[in-house]
C-alpha positions, 0 to 999 in steps of 0.5 A: 577565251575558255573560262574554267571556274572551279568552286567549293574548296579553293577557287581557281580560274585558268584562262587559255587561248580559245581553241578552234576546235574544242576536242579531246586534244585541247582538253588535255590542257586541263591535265596540268591542273593540280588543285587539292579538293577540286570538285567543280568545273564550270564550262558555262558559255562554253562556245561564247565566241565560236564553234560548238562542242561535245560532251563526249568520251574525250571530255570525260576522259580529260576530267577523270583524273581530277575527281570532278563531281560537278560539271556545268555546261550551261548556256552553251551550244552543245553539238552532242550530249553523250550521256553514255560517257557517264559510265566511265565517270560514275562518281559525277554528282551534278551535271548542269546543262540548263539553257544549253542548246543541244544538237544531238543526244545519246543515251542508248547504252546508259542504264538506269543503274549507272544514271542513278549515281548522278545526284542532279541532272539539270536541263532547265530551259534547255533546247533539246533535239526532236528525237528527244521531244518530237512535239510539234507546235500547237495544242496536243490532245489525247483522250479516252485512252487506256494504256499499260505502263510497260508499253508506254514511252515513259517506261523507255525514259526510266533512265531519265528519272534515275538521278536523285534530282532532275530538272526538266522545266521549260524543255517543251517548246513555248507554242506546244501544250498538252491536254489529257482527257480521260486517260487511264494508265495501268502500272503493271511493273516496277517503274524503276524511277529512282528520282526523289525530286522532279521539276517540270515547271513551265512545260505547258501541261494544261490538263492532266485528267489521268487515272493511274491504277497502281494496285501493286507498283508505285512511284515510291522514290519520288518525294518532291514534285514541282509542276508549277507555272504550267497554267494547269487547269485539272489534275486528277487525284489518282495521278498523285495517289500513286506517289504515296511518299510525296513530301513536297508538292508545288502547284503554284501559278496554275489555274486550278480554280477551273478544276474547283468549278468543274468538279469540286469533289475531285479537287477536295480529294486532291491530296487524300492519298498523300499521308506524308505530305509536308509542304503544299503550295497552291499560290496564284491559282485564282482560287476564290473558295476552297472546299471544306475537306481539302486538308482532311486527314493531312496530319503531316502538313507543315506548310500550306501556301495559299497565297496570292489567290482570291480568297475572301474567307477561310472556308476549310477545316484545319483541325486535322493539321496537327503539325502545321507550322505555316498557313500562308494567306497573304495577297488574297482578297480578305477584307473582314474574316467572319466568325466561321473563318475565325473558328476554322483558324482557331481550330488549328492544333496549338503548340506543344512540347514537340510542335512549335506555335503555328503561324498564319500569314495575312499580310498584303490583304485589303483588311478594313477597319472603316466599318463597325462590322470589322470590330470582332475581326480586329479584336481577334487579330490583336489577341490571337497567338496565330499571328505575329503582329510585329513581323507581319505589320498588318495594315487596314484601310480606315474611313479616310482611305488611309492604311494604318498599322493594326494595333490596340488603337485600331480597336478603339478607332473601330469602337468609335465608329460603332458608337457613332453608328449607334448615334446615327441609327438612334437619331435616324430611328427617333426622327423616323418615329417623330415624322411618323407620329406627325404624319399620322396626326395630320392624317387624322386631323385632315379626315376629321376636317373632311367629315365635318365639312361633308356634314356641314354641306349636307346640313346646308343642302337640306336647309336649302331644300326645306326652303325650296327656293330656286334650284333647291326646289327638288332634290332629284331630277328623274329622267326616263323613256316614255315607254317606261313611264308606267313602270317608273310611276308604279315602282320607282317614283313614289318609293324614291320620293318617300325615301328622300322625305325620310332622309331630309325630313321634308314633307313635300315632293322632292322628285322632279319628272318630265322634260 
């Protein structure tokens, strides 16, 4: 069955027998429809049961009398997507070919002036013919090259960037990836890109080390750029500086933590040329630390999304964000924010008559309230106007491994932990001092005992020597070689005996010599 779904004003569905060949003649069956305000026709699953169909002049001519502005041919097998037919259908606003498999593609006579009347051109995850994307599977690498924009393929594709919004996400084959190293492109002519919103998600754009030199010409029409979910590891700042009117930039679900590790300075200047940037999304990039000047001179930013990274502290200045409404830090690895991080957050310009109160989002972080060091952070959470505690319902992990809501009672709980810690520290110090005193006393007593015993032993030995009985007849036995006998008697024996007599007070021979 051919399902034609008509939306927006009245909703009408017609069911007709599926034709064997979906050509211009079969499309004339739509001419009988007379629905006031009919704007959208959905031909999704166009060939659900059989055959393939073409988006060509026949289809356009069949739709022309109905003033259709929105055509949906998504999830279909399209034998030919002939965009040159749009020259007859200049008032069409939306063409949705997402998830379509397109066998042939024609846009040779389509001009950018005609295509710019199209509001939305959606090729989300469409399968395109090789003539459009001639990229084989594998890692496609280009490096150390200087190009002139007017001679590149991007200049030939200017009509593909003429509609107001284009969605080319997921059109690159899954096994193909792009790695660009040290590429320089001179913008020597007006690009004539009229597109305001470009979506390039999930296209395996891994590295964009591309320097755009735009002294005279810029991509001034682009206001929204979405290159998220590409696994991107590097993006050169000049690639963005040539898009000076960018308002929204989506870089989520990439791997830009590798760029921080490779060149922290370049990452810090990633947005330096974007004076009108209002929204930046850097969520899920594995970022562990953000350079302090990332948001320097970014007065226009209203939403900064840094969620679901690996941040433990706020290491970046926020005092230039005069229009900040939301700073999203949820899903990071924040346990306790230190005083420097709190100072950075407090530096956010507060609300005024023309600016609403900024909101910092901290939910889904492993906040701790099980240690005394958390007390300043918990007190700040309770008192600051930057965090809406009622809406976020922040929780923290206590001493028992339980997650509790953070409120005034949490401060009291942490205070008790601090008091108990003080008691433990005081007790430990007291015990250590007492132990040290006792140990010192024991050492002194032991040394006195040793000296007294040594003195007593000396007295006993002298008394025994004075009696001269048995083994105490002599104090010293002096043994020497016969050859040294003369030297010993002349220089040692007499002096040694005299010294022993002085030490013991015994007036007799105390040195024994001989065999």
